[in-house]
C-alpha positions in Angstrom: 122.9 53.2 70.9 120.9 56.4 70.1 123.8 58.4 70.9 125.9 56.9 68.0 122.7 57.5 65.6 122.9 60.8 66.8 126.6 61.1 65.6 125.6 59.9 62.9 123.1 62.5 61.9 125.6 65.1 63.1 128.1 63.5 60.3 125.6 64.0 57.1 125.0 67.4 58.4 128.4 68.7 58.0 128.4 66.8 54.9 126.1 68.7 53.5 127.4 71.4 55.0 130.9 71.1 53.2 128.9 70.8 50.0 127.0 73.5 50.1 130.2 75.9 50.1 131.5 73.7 47.6 129.1 74.3 45.9 129.4 78.5 46.5 132.7 78.5 45.2 132.4 77.0 42.2 129.6 79.9 41.5 132.6 82.1 42.3 134.9 80.3 40.2 131.9 80.1 38.0 131.8 83.7 37.7 135.1 85.2 37.9 137.4 83.2 35.9 135.9 84.2 32.8 136.8 87.9 33.5 140.4 87.0 34.7 141.0 84.9 31.8 139.3 88.2 29.5 141.7 91.1 31.7 145.0 88.5 30.8 144.2 88.5 27.1 144.1 92.2 27.4 147.4 92.5 29.9 149.2 90.4 27.7 147.6 92.9 24.5 149.3 96.4 25.9 152.5 94.2 26.7 152.6 93.9 22.7 151.8 97.5 22.1 154.1 99.1 24.0 156.6 96.6 22.7 155.7 97.4 19.6 155.7 101.1 20.7 158.3 102.4 18.7 156.9 100.8 15.1 153.6 102.1 15.7 151.2 105.5 16.4 149.6 106.5 19.0 146.1 105.9 16.9 147.6 102.7 15.8 147.8 101.7 19.9 144.8 102.6 20.7 143.0 101.1 18.0 144.6 97.7 18.9 143.8 98.0 22.6 139.9 98.9 21.6 139.7 95.9 18.8 140.5 93.4 22.1 138.8 94.6 24.8 135.3 95.1 21.8 137.4 90.6 21.1 137.5 90.1 25.2 133.7 91.9 25.8 135.3 94.4 28.3 134.2 97.7 29.2 137.0 100.2 28.1 136.8 103.0 26.0 139.1 105.1 25.1 138.8 107.7 27.7 140.8 105.0 29.8 143.4 104.1 27.8 147.0 106.5 28.3 150.1 106.2 26.0 152.7 108.4 26.9 156.5 108.6 25.3 159.4 110.7 26.1 162.5 110.2 24.1 163.2 107.2 25.0 160.3 105.2 25.9 156.6 104.7 25.6 154.1 103.3 28.4 150.6 102.2 28.1 148.3 102.0 30.8 144.5 101.0 30.9 142.0 101.4 33.7 138.7 99.7 33.9 136.3 98.1 35.9 134.4 95.0 35.1 130.8 94.1 37.0 130.0 90.6 37.8 127.0 90.2 38.9 126.1 87.6 42.0 122.7 87.2 43.6 122.1 90.4 45.6 126.0 91.6 44.7 127.4 93.9 42.2 130.7 93.2 42.1 132.8 95.8 40.8 136.9 94.3 39.6 139.1 97.2 38.8 141.7 96.2 36.8 144.8 98.0 35.9 147.7 97.3 33.2 150.5 99.5 33.2 154.0 98.3 30.3 156.8 100.6 29.6 159.3 99.7 26.8 161.9 101.3 25.4 161.9 102.9 21.6 163.9 101.3 19.4 
C-alpha cells in the first residue's frame, strides 16, 4: 500500500514539471511571436517596395521602409537599408537586430530581408 502512494506522488511531481515546462514555453512564445509577426510585416514591405522599384525613386523606397519600421516599432535606420539598382533589376536588403528581453537574458534576434525584382 505504501508503494502505490509513492507512485501517485511521483506522478503529481511529473505533472507539475510538465506544467512548468509548458508555462516556460508559453512565456517564450509570448515574447517571440509578436517580434516574428512584426518582422514578417517588414519583410512584406521590402518585397512590395522592390516590386514597385521601377516606378519609385530610392528615396521613396527608403522612406516607405523606414515608415513601416516605425509603425512596427522595429529598430531600423537608413544605414541598415541597402538599395541597389542595375539596368534590369533592383534589390533591397534590410538587416537589423531586435533585442528580446527575458529574465536575466537578452536575446538579440537578427533579421535579414532581401528582395530582388526586375525593373520594367
